[in-house]
Steps between C-alpha positions, in 0.01 A plus 500: 500500500877556541722194501607542865136493611431162362428196701759224424210258474368694200770327295337177386834298497605608837147446642502145359832435672383652828169308519674174401752548788206567730311185375811293548534624858131411566552158369784438746301648780198290422726197564626665829131561605408141430799378701396739789153360484622136518730588776223675705266203461782254581597706811136507632471124424803439706401730793140412538454174316276409213306799366149516357523535122316840527769623742791381285346666183433825685844511648666427159290762325543752767892461527546448112291793395655731763852420385390551138328834564817621680705384190267672263516836692884482541539416144290796383724722728823342329325546155421868572840582646716298248327637192539868594120543530555641857736766363262586219220555755730702726588740198137549443438582882788746496378675197150538651643613842835665451644549852836472656396305806497129511157362427566207733588712801252527782352838566 
């Protein structure tokens, strides 16, 4: 395979760096998700009064996991874009379908 068609994540050193950056982002976002969960439960407690334990747990899990899922998906987008993986995929797509028109343009 020619050098220009290689995915940057094929380089083990760069892949380790990129995945370490992704994991560091996720650790920070886990803290943000926990704070969001605590804030949601506290807000509900303040607005409606004492909550049943099941309601508090469900609210905390729902809010926390939703924030964490959003962080994972956005982190993967940043990983893909920041490592050049998107460009590598685009080169393969252009090689398979060589046209002059914009592939993102609506018909």
